[in-house]
N, C-alpha and C positions, 0 to 999 in steps of 0.2 A: 504493500500500500504506500510505503514511504516514497518509492520510486514514482508511482502514479501522482502522488501529491506534488513532488518536486516538478514533474513535467507540467502539471496543471498550473502551478504558480508561474513557471517560466513562460508558458503560453499566455497567461493572463497579462504578464508584464509586456510581452511582445505586442499584444493586441491593444494595450492601454493607449488611449488617445494622447498625443503629445500636448502639453500645456504651454501656452505662450508665457514666457517669463517664469521659468520653473520656480516654485516656492522653496524657501529655505528648508533644509532637512529638519523635521520635528524632533524634539527630544524623545528618546526611546520610551521613557516612563510615561510621557504624555500620550504617545501612541498606544502603549499598553493600556492606559487608563481609558482612552477613547474606545478601544475595542471592547473592553469589559463593560463600559456603560451601554454601548450599542447592543451587546448581546443580552445584558440584563434587562434592558427595556423591551427588546423583542420577546424574550422568554417570559418576562413578568407581566407585561402590559398588552402585547400583541397576540401572543399565542393563546390557544384554548387547550389546556392540559398538554402543552407541548406541540400542538398541531397548528398549522398555518394555512392561510388562504393564498391569494395572489396579490391583491391590492386592497388598500384601506383608505378611506378618507383620513386626512391628517389627524383629526380628532377621534378617529376610530368609531365614529357613529355609523358609518356605512362600510360594508364589506362585500367582497366578491371573489369568486374563483372564476370558472368559466360560466358565469351567471351570478345573480344576486345570492348572497349568503347571509346567514344569521350569526349572531354572536356565539352560538353553540356549535358552529360547524368549522371543520378544517377541510383542506383539500388534499387528497392523495395524489392527484394529477400534478406533475411538474408544471410550473416552478414552485409548487406548494410544499407540503410537509417534507417529503423525502429529499427534495433539492436543498432546503434549508438545513436539514439534518446532515447531509453529506458535506455542505459548506462548513458547518461547525466541526465536523470530523477532520476536514483538511486543515482548518485553522488549529485544531488541537495537535495534529501531527507536526505542524510547522513551529508551534510555540511551546508545546508541552504543558499548557495551562489547564489545570484540572477542571476549572469551572466550565470550560468549553466541552470537555468530555461529558460532564454532568448534564449540560444543556442538550447535547446530542442524545444522551441516554433518555432524557425526558421526551424528546421528539420521537425516538424509536418506540417508546411506550405508547405514544399517541397512535402510531401505526399499529401496534399490537391491538389496541382497542378498536381499531377500524378494520381488522382482518375478518373477512366473512368465513362462514363454515365451508364454503366452496374453496377457500384457500387463498384467494386474492383480495382485491380491493375494488370498491366502487369509486367513482370520481370524488365524492364527498364523504366525510366521516362526521357522524352526528354524535354529540356528547350529551345532549339533553336526555335524562333518563327516560322520560316518557316517549320522546320521539325515537329513541333507540329501538324501541319495540317494533318499529317498522322494518328493521333490518335484521338479518341473521348473523349477528356478530358472534364470533366464536368464543370470545372471553365471557360473554353473557351466558351462553349455554350451547353445548354441542348439538342440542335439539332445537335451537332457536329457529323460529319461522320468520318470514318476511323476505325482503329483497335480498337475494343470495347470488346475484350475477356478478362474477368477477370480470373485470375488463382489462384487456391487454392494449386497448386503444391508447394512443398518446403516451406510451411508456408508463402507464399508471401502476399496474401490479408489478411490472419489472423494476421500476425505480424504487418502489416501496421495499421490495425484496433486497435490492442492492444496498439500500440504506440500513436495513436490519442486519444484513450479513457483515457489512463494514463496521457497524457499531458493535456487533457481537465479537468481531476480531479485536477491535480496539479495547474492549473490556475483558480480553483474555477468556472469553466464553464463560464468564462467571454469572451473567444475568440470565437466569433460567427462562424467564418469560420471553425475552428477546430471542434467545437461542431456539426455544421451542417453536416460536412463530416463524422464524426463518426456515427451519427444517420442515415444518408442516406446509408452508407455502411452496417450497421447492417440490415436495412430494406431490402436492395437488396439481402443480403446473406440469410435472412429468406425466401424471395420469391423464391430463387434458390433451396431451399431444396425440395427433391423429396417426393411424398406421403408416401413412406415407411420410411422416416427419413434420408436417405442418402444424401450426396452431391456429385456432379461431380468433376472431376479434374479442369474443366474450365466451365465458363458460360457466357452468354450474357443477359439472362433474365429468367423468370420463365419457368419451364418445362410444357409440356402438360400432365396433369394427366392421360388422356385416354391412353397415350402411356406407362405408367409406373405403371402397376398393382402391388398391394401389395401382395407378395407371398414369401414363404421361399426359401432359397437356395436349389438347387438340382444339380445332375450330368447331363450333356448333354448326349444324346445317343451316340454321337461321337463328336470329335473335330479335326480340321485340324492340322496336324503335321508340316506344313510349314506356314510361315508368309506370308499373302497375302496383308497386309496393310488394315487398317480400322480406322474409326473415333472412338477412344477410350476415347476422352476427356469428353464425356458425360456419361461414365459408372459410376456406383456406385464405388467409389474409396477409398481404404485404403492405396494405395501406397504412400510412403513418409509421412505417418502419417497424411494424408489430413483430415480425419474425426476427429481424436484425437485432432489435432490442432484447428479445428473449434469448437469442444465441449468446449475446455478450453476457447476459445475466447467468446463463448456464456455465460459461467459462469462469466467471467470477466464483461460482460455487465450487468449481474444481480447484481454483487457486486457494480458497479459504478453507474448504473442508476436505479437499481431496476426493470429491465425489465423482467417481468414474461413471456413475449412471447419468450424471448431468453432462459429462463430456460426450457420452454416447448419444444423448438426446440432441446435443448441438450438432453432431455429425449427421444424425438422421434428418435434422432440419436442413443441413446442407444438401443432403440427398433430395429433399423435396425441391429445393431451388433448382437442382438439375432437372428433375422431372417437370417442373413448371415452366421451363423455357419453351416457348412456342416453336413449332416447326416453321420451316420456310413457308411463305416469304417474309415472315416477321419474327425472327428469332430473339424476341424480347420477352417481357413478362407483363402480366395483367395485374391490376390492383388486387383482385380477389377472384377465386375460382369456386364453382360449385362442386358437388361430389363427383360429377362426371368429368371433372378437370377441364371444364369450359370456362372462359372468362364470363363473368356474370354481373348483373346490376347490383349495386349497393344502394347508396342514397340516390335521390332523384337527379343529381348532377354527376353521378359516377356510373357511366354505362359500361357494358361489356366492351372492352377495348384493350389495345396494347398501350401501356403507360410509358410516357417519356419522363415521368417524375420519379415514382418509386423504383423504377428499374435501375436508376443510377445508384440508389442505396443498395439494391440487390447486388449489383456488380461489386460495390465496395465490400459487401459482406462476403462475397466469394474470395476477394483478395485477403480479407481478414482470416477466413477459414484456412487459406493456404499458408498464411504466416503462422497460424496456430498449429497446423498439422504437417505441413510440407507435402500434402497429398495433391498430386498434379491434377486429379479429376476436378478440383475446384477452379482450376484455371481454364480447363478445356472449353467451357461455353463462351469465354470472353471475346475471342477474336471475331466470331461471327456476330455476336451481340453488338460489339463496338462498331463494326462495319455497318450494320443495319442502322443503328441510331445516328451515326455520322451522316449517312445518306438521307436520313429522315429529318435533319435539322431544318428549321424554318429559315427564310431568307435572312433574318437578322442573327442567325446562329443559335437561337434558343430552340427549345423543343416544345412540341405540343404536349399537354398533359395526357391527351387521349388520341390514339390513332385507330381509325376504323379497321375492324377485322378484315383481313385479306386485301382491301383496296389501299390501305395505309394512308387514307385521306385524314387530315386533322379534323377532330370533332370538337365542337363548342356547344354552349347553351346560350339561349337568349335570356333576358332578365326574367321572363316568365317561364323559364325552364323548358323551352322547346329545343330539341336536339337540332343542330344546324352545322353547316360547313363553314359558316362565316363567323369571324371574331369581332364583328362590328357592334354587338349589343350584349356583351357578356356581363353576368353578375360580378360584383367586385369583392365578394366575401371569400372567393376561392381562386386558386391559381390555375387557370386553364392553359396558361403558357408558363413554362418553367425555365429557369436558367440551366445552361449546359455545363457540366463539369467533366465532359467527355475527354478533353485533352489531359486533365490531371489523372483521370482513371486509366487512360491508355498509357501514360507515362509510368504510373505505378505498376501496371501490368507488365510492361516491357522490362522494368527493373526486376520485378519479382520472378519472372519466368527464367531469368538468367542466374538466379540464385538457387543453388542446390539445397535439398532438405538439410544436409549437414551444415551448410553455411547458415541456414535459417536457425538451426538449433543453437549455433554459436552466438548469433545476434540476439537471441532471446535471453541469453544469460549475460548480456553486456553489463558493465559496471553501472551502478546507480549514478544519475546525473549529479553534477555539482550542486551544492546548496544555492539558494537564491543569492544573487549578487546585488549589492547596493549600487544604484545608478542615480544620476540626477533626476531622471524621469520618474523612477520609483519614489524617490524622496518627495518630489513635487506632487505626485499623485496622492501619497500618504498625507501630506500637509493639506491638500485640498479636501480630502475625505474627512479629516479631523475638523477642519473649519466648517464643513457643511453640517456637522452634527449639532442638533438643537439642544436646548437645556434639559430636555427629557432623556436624551440619548437616542433620538430618532433622526433618521435621514428622511426628509420630506422633499418633494419636488413639485414643480408646477405641472398640472395635469388634471385630467378628469377621470371618472370611473366609467368604464366601457358599458356596463350593464345597468347603469342608473340613468336618471334623467340628465340630459346635458346641463352642465353648470352646477351639478349637485355637489361637486367638490372642486375647490380651486387648487388645493395641494393634496398630494397623495403620498402614502407610504407603499413602496413597491418591493415585493420579496426579491425580485431580480436585482434591484439596486442594493439591497441589504447583502445578498450573496456576493455581489461584485466588490462592494466596499470592505466587507469582512476579509475577502481574499487579499485585497491590497494591503490592509493593515497587518494581516498575518504574515504576508510575504516580507513586508518591511521589517517586522520584528525578527523574522528568521534571518534576514540579511544583515541586521545590526546586532545580532546576538554576540555578547562578549565572550 
């Protein structure tokens, strides 16, 4: 974990925007005090039993995750509770300050309280005792009834599990509740995997293998051009990087617990990626597939199609699997996929989110959600045209295919990166972060709440800002350690 932390802080410093007229380096004790005040405010005043949402009005009167939220709710979906918890853990690794680990422990216990009997998490966690009865929370009762659908959408269950596992490791596996929840969640996630290695978007329990035969992807004879509504949550799902996030979570379980069953699950998910590559003339991937392994509708703006969006994440996952295993089969699909997508680029170099099956014509939607070939009247809430990272994917592919499995093994055991280095930019960023802290220990910023009435808040508290600023201060403290 320490190596991951060092990499994270170095990337943070590299990405940090330069400040005009760098501020003077702050006193180290002043920086340490600011970090503690910020964490104590977030833990004591912002959190609900250690759980967090996404954004708050500066006075905490209004709250939201991906939607309005109440004072008794937290959000399991990043950048909520698990994202804050992992930021606290990284800060602890950088500074060794015990209060940071205790705050992370509290956040992990919030996730424990939000784990469903099905093993994963819903987007929101409810802490009000009466309202909790609407959910099948495992800590309340193994026989609890109510909403019991675990979601892998938007890295929700996966991020919660990573936070629990990392906290478990940081605590030397001494917290029984955290350790048990992490193990139970991994077991249920393994059980939810389909026979072909895929995972659904959401699950309540194991699938019936008889209903999900293992077969390669193919084109349907025909597909409906209008959305008729269907249950897509059980489809084999790449959308929002569902499978990629789950594979990385499986490998983290291997690193922390040595669980070979999780490694096997990650490799079986890689096998599904190979099965899911469409045949010619479009050797890419769809967002989701039905049990027949045909691209299928999900939401009313996600048609059966070849995707230029999620497919880029799929290709990066294949590269990741090769780095982790050295198995050449994970590189085999990439040449024809890259050639296909490079030929499918739009005139401006970007990619369409959807390409029509067989014809490869870009597909769009009008504002009233009519399928069309024109991009002139698209809704604005969804990216129907996506940036292309094909050059960097090809570069990574060309580099990796020249590296033998033996060389990959050597590179995986490279020395840990050097500790964070004090630079004028880092000192200036730390000074600015300290100066922005208000008398309560809060970072507020101009802005509004997305899911409330316009103008309902002039200043907000944002979890992403907290995560970023905690990272800067922790890196600065690590770089100035005596």
